[in-house]
C-alpha positions in Angstrom: 41.3 -36.2 29.7 41.3 -33.2 31.9 44.3 -34.7 33.2 46.3 -33.7 29.8 44.4 -30.4 29.1 45.1 -28.8 32.5 48.6 -30.5 32.6 50.1 -26.5 32.7 49.4 -23.5 34.6 49.9 -21.1 31.6 48.2 -21.6 28.5 49.9 -24.7 25.8 48.8 -22.3 23.2 47.8 -18.8 23.6 44.4 -17.9 22.4 43.4 -21.5 22.2 42.0 -23.8 25.3 44.1 -26.6 26.3 41.7 -29.1 25.7 41.7 -28.0 22.2 45.2 -28.0 21.9 45.9 -31.4 23.3 42.9 -33.6 22.2 42.5 -31.9 18.6 45.6 -30.7 17.2 48.3 -32.5 19.2 46.6 -36.3 20.0 46.3 -36.2 15.7 50.1 -35.7 15.5 52.3 -38.8 14.3 54.7 -40.1 16.9 57.7 -38.6 16.2 56.1 -35.3 15.7 54.5 -35.6 19.2 57.9 -36.5 20.8 59.4 -33.4 19.6 56.6 -31.4 20.9 57.2 -33.1 24.1 60.6 -31.2 23.8 59.7 -28.1 23.6 58.7 -27.1 27.2 58.1 -28.6 30.5 54.3 -27.7 30.1 54.0 -30.0 26.9 56.1 -32.4 27.6 53.7 -32.8 30.6 50.5 -32.8 28.3 52.2 -35.4 26.1 53.2 -37.8 28.4 49.6 -38.6 30.7 48.9 -42.3 30.5 44.9 -40.8 29.4 46.8 -38.8 26.4 49.4 -41.9 25.4 46.6 -44.6 25.0 44.4 -42.3 23.1 47.0 -41.3 20.6 48.1 -44.7 20.1 44.5 -45.7 19.4 44.7 -43.2 16.7 47.5 -45.0 14.5 46.8 -47.1 11.8 48.0 -50.9 12.1 50.2 -50.8 9.1 52.0 -53.9 7.4 55.8 -53.8 8.4 58.5 -54.8 5.2 61.8 -55.8 6.6 65.0 -54.7 4.2 68.1 -55.8 4.6 72.0 -55.3 3.2 75.4 -55.6 4.1 75.6 -52.5 6.0 72.5 -52.3 8.2 68.9 -53.5 8.5 65.6 -51.6 8.1 61.9 -52.1 9.7 59.5 -50.2 7.5 56.1 -49.7 7.6 53.7 -49.3 4.4 51.7 -47.0 4.6 49.0 -46.3 1.5 47.8 -43.2 2.1 51.1 -41.4 2.9 51.8 -38.6 -0.2 55.5 -40.0 -0.5 57.4 -42.3 0.0 55.1 -44.9 1.0 57.2 -46.8 2.9 57.8 -45.1 6.4 61.2 -45.9 8.3 60.6 -47.2 11.7 63.8 -48.5 12.7 67.1 -48.8 11.4 69.8 -51.8 13.2 73.2 -51.9 12.4 75.1 -54.6 10.7 72.4 -57.5 12.1 73.2 -60.3 9.8 70.8 -62.6 11.2 68.0 -60.7 12.9 64.6 -62.0 12.4 61.0 -60.6 13.6 59.5 -63.3 15.6 55.8 -61.4 16.4 54.7 -57.8 17.4 51.6 -56.5 18.9 50.5 -53.1 20.2 53.4 -51.6 18.9 56.0 -54.1 20.1 58.3 -56.0 17.9 60.2 -59.4 18.9 63.4 -60.0 17.6 65.7 -63.0 17.3 69.3 -61.6 16.5 72.6 -63.6 15.4 75.7 -61.9 16.3 79.2 -62.5 16.9 78.9 -62.3 20.5 76.1 -64.9 20.8 72.6 -65.1 19.6 69.7 -63.6 21.2 66.2 -62.8 21.9 65.0 -59.0 22.5 61.8 -56.8 22.8 61.6 -53.4 21.2 59.5 -50.5 20.9 60.4 -48.7 17.9 58.7 -45.6 18.6 60.3 -45.0 21.6 63.1 -46.6 20.9 63.2 -48.6 24.1 64.8 -52.3 24.2 65.8 -55.1 26.0 66.6 -58.6 26.2 64.2 -61.6 27.3 66.3 -64.2 27.8 69.8 -65.3 26.7 71.1 -68.6 25.0 71.0 -71.6 24.8 67.2 -71.2 26.2 65.2 -69.7 23.7 66.2 -71.4 20.4 64.0 -74.3 22.3 61.1 -72.4 21.3 59.3 -71.6 18.3 57.5 -68.0 18.6 53.5 -68.1 17.5 52.4 -65.3 18.9 52.4 -62.1 21.2 49.0 -60.6 22.5 47.8 -58.5 25.5 46.0 -60.5 28.3 42.9 -58.4 29.0 42.6 -59.5 32.8 46.0 -58.5 34.0 46.9 -55.7 31.2 50.2 -58.1 30.5 51.8 -58.7 27.3 52.5 -62.1 26.7 53.7 -64.7 24.2 52.7 -67.7 23.1 55.7 -70.5 22.0 56.0 -74.0 21.7 59.2 -76.2 22.1 58.4 -79.3 20.4 61.1 -81.7 21.2 63.3 -82.2 24.7 64.9 -85.2 23.6 68.6 -86.4 24.5 69.1 -87.8 21.0 67.8 -84.2 19.7 70.4 -82.4 17.3 69.3 -79.4 19.1 71.2 -78.5 22.2 69.3 -79.7 25.0 67.6 -76.9 27.0 68.4 -76.2 30.6 66.3 -78.5 32.8 64.8 -75.6 35.1 63.1 -74.1 32.1 61.6 -77.1 31.2 61.0 -79.1 34.1 60.2 -82.6 33.8 61.3 -82.7 30.0 58.1 -81.1 29.1 57.1 -80.5 25.5 54.1 -78.2 25.0 53.3 -74.7 24.8 54.5 -72.2 26.9 53.0 -68.5 27.7 55.8 -66.0 28.5 55.1 -62.9 29.9 56.9 -60.0 29.5 59.0 -58.8 32.1 59.2 -62.6 34.1 62.1 -64.6 33.9 61.1 -67.9 32.8 57.9 -69.3 30.3 54.8 -70.8 31.9 53.9 -74.4 30.3 50.2 -74.8 29.5 49.9 -78.4 28.0 50.5 -80.2 24.9 48.1 -79.9 21.6 48.7 -80.8 18.0 51.5 -78.2 17.4 51.9 -79.3 13.3 48.5 -77.6 13.0 49.3 -74.7 13.7 51.7 -72.6 11.3 52.8 -69.0 9.6 51.7 -65.7 11.3 48.4 -65.2 13.5 45.7 -62.9 12.9 44.6 -61.4 17.0 40.6 -60.9 16.6 38.0 -60.5 19.4 41.0 -60.9 21.3 41.8 -64.4 20.1 44.9 -65.4 18.0 44.0 -67.4 14.6 45.9 -69.3 12.4 46.2 -70.2 8.4 43.8 -73.3 7.8 45.9 -76.5 8.6 45.9 -78.8 5.2 44.6 -82.6 4.8 45.4 -84.2 1.5 45.5 -80.8 -0.3 41.9 -79.5 1.2 42.2 -76.6 4.3 39.6 -78.0 6.8 40.1 -76.2 9.9 42.0 -73.4 11.4 42.9 -73.1 15.2 42.1 -70.3 17.6 44.0 -69.2 20.7 41.7 -67.5 23.0 43.8 -64.8 24.7 41.6 -64.4 27.8 41.8 -68.4 29.2 44.5 -69.2 27.1 43.0 -72.1 26.0 42.9 -73.6 22.1 39.6 -74.3 20.3 39.2 -75.2 16.2 37.5 -73.3 13.6 35.8 -74.4 10.3 37.7 -72.8 7.3 37.2 -72.5 3.5 38.1 -75.3 1.5 41.4 -74.2 -0.5 43.2 -76.4 -2.3 46.6 -74.6 -1.9 48.5 -72.9 1.1 46.5 -70.5 2.3 47.7 -67.5 5.2 45.2 -65.3 7.5 45.1 -61.8 7.7 42.4 -59.3 9.8 40.3 -57.8 7.1 38.5 -54.5 7.5 36.6 -55.6 10.9 36.7 -59.5 10.3 39.0 -62.5 9.0 40.3 -62.7 5.9 42.4 -65.9 4.1 44.5 -65.8 0.8 46.2 -68.3 -1.4 47.7 -67.8 -4.7 48.0 -70.8 -7.1 51.5 -72.7 -8.2 52.1 -70.5 -11.5 51.8 -67.6 -9.1 49.3 -66.1 -11.5 46.5 -65.3 -9.1 45.4 -64.4 -5.4 42.1 -66.0 -4.0 40.8 -63.9 -0.8 38.3 -65.4 1.4 36.2 -63.4 3.6 34.5 -64.5 7.2 31.3 -63.3 6.7 29.6 -64.7 10.4 31.9 -64.9 13.0 29.8 -67.5 15.1 28.3 -69.0 12.1 32.0 -69.7 10.8 30.6 -68.5 7.5 33.4 -68.2 4.5 32.6 -66.2 1.2 34.8 -65.6 -1.5 35.6 -62.3 -2.4 38.7 -61.5 -4.3 40.3 -63.3 -7.4 43.2 -61.1 -8.7 44.9 -61.5 -11.5 48.4 -60.4 -10.8 49.7 -58.6 -13.3 52.9 -60.6 -14.1 54.1 -58.8 -17.6 53.8 -55.5 -16.1 56.0 -56.8 -12.8 58.6 -58.3 -14.7 58.9 -55.5 -17.2 60.2 -53.1 -14.8 62.5 -56.0 -13.4 63.8 -55.7 -16.8 62.7 -59.4 -18.2 64.2 -60.9 -15.3 61.6 -63.6 -14.3 61.9 -65.1 -10.5 59.1 -66.2 -7.7 57.5 -63.4 -6.0 56.6 -63.3 -2.2 52.9 -62.3 -2.3 51.2 -60.3 1.3 47.6 -59.6 1.2 47.0 -56.9 4.3 44.0 -55.1 4.7 44.7 -51.2 5.5 41.8 -48.7 6.9 39.3 -50.9 5.0 41.7 -51.4 1.6 43.2 -54.5 0.8 46.3 -54.4 -0.4 48.4 -57.0 -2.3 52.2 -56.8 -1.8 54.9 -58.5 -4.1 58.4 -58.8 -3.1 61.6 -59.0 -5.8 64.6 -58.7 -4.5 65.2 -55.1 -3.8 61.7 -54.1 -5.6 58.0 -54.2 -4.1 55.4 -54.1 -5.5 52.0 -52.8 -4.6 48.9 -54.1 -6.4 44.8 -53.7 -5.9 42.4 -56.0 -5.9 41.5 -55.3 -10.0 45.1 -56.6 -10.4 46.0 -53.0 -11.5 50.0 -52.0 -10.8 49.4 -49.2 -8.5 53.0 -48.2 -6.9 56.2 -49.8 -7.1 59.6 -49.2 -4.9 63.3 -50.0 -5.1 64.6 -49.2 -1.9 68.0 -48.0 -1.2 69.6 -51.0 -2.3 68.3 -53.7 0.2 66.5 -56.6 0.0 63.2 -56.4 0.9 59.9 -58.0 1.8 57.2 -58.0 3.8 57.0 -60.1 6.8 53.6 -60.6 7.8 53.7 -58.2 10.7 51.5 -55.1 11.6 52.9 -52.5 13.6 50.5 -49.8 15.5 53.0 -47.5 16.6 52.8 -46.4 20.5 54.2 -43.7 23.0 53.1 -46.1 25.6 56.1 -46.7 28.3 56.1 -50.3 29.6 56.9 -51.1 32.8 57.9 -54.6 31.7 61.2 -53.2 30.2 63.0 -51.8 33.2 62.2 -55.4 35.0 64.5 -56.9 31.7 68.0 -57.7 31.0 69.6 -55.1 29.1 67.1 -51.8 29.4 68.4 -49.3 27.6 66.6 -46.1 25.6 68.5 -44.6 22.3 70.8 -47.5 22.6 73.1 -48.8 19.5 72.4 -51.7 19.6 69.9 -52.0 18.1 69.2 -48.7 16.6 71.3 -46.6 14.0 
């Protein structure tokens, strides 16, 4: 910490020790405010650019649910912060006129996006806070993979993406992948290290049992439980250190379920077919794989339909945990509804004429500058595309 506190020869603020200014004031600011402070003068830029400061600042950021907004003019990536005074939906990035943009996965403030445009399809990685952006690799290669999750590989400090290739048959309707990318036509799981030029094959497994957005917990990726004859029986876990799979017991749930990190443990939620109730389980003992049903939430459907003008349609439901609170986000067209675990409609949002939905990812913003960006094709900062 001394590096940041002694970065300037003159005090950062007259009358206050630099140690206090850096670690008690600047560290508590939002990423946007830190960036503005870095433009004040060279000493402030040095104080807010050290690796110690940036890592500590990232550690203080909340992990917020990501909400996507779509319109014909632009697309938005927003973070839902229920502690913010107003508005709760905080803009993260606006991307100009991408009809086919889809967030594939996220980790530590990084987003991987698949983008379809008139100029061709591509996959890119971006840091919305620093506005860094680069392509991963071009078509047709990435079209053959499903993105399963992104994670930091602690032994190397690299960021890696777990992917799966389900078919490489010549009779496949999809365009065959380049031979050097899938040597010997192997299908199965691959790991792509951000900054490298191709994925690494790690073997095959029962990929049909892995679905949905994973929860990164205890340095492992956890996927929603698979089902057998209408009952959840297990969930798959990927150890990001050893980069190997294992199984874990799941609660028996009669409908499709979804996993999320929940107040220092794992949570699983599901809803009934009529979209009237949401059940939420919490993992009470990780080693013992013991689950407990913690909430049954009766959704305020009548109140929501009243705000929609009586229009009845299926809602998209997402359950997330933020700062110890469990939140339910319900999306319907341009509306987003915030419901607590007592079934109370806390707030509702009509967002700027856009279709909105909670896309299951979390964003913990970071100002850390990652070296892998400069090794990727088309690296840019503050460029449009993708940012407005």
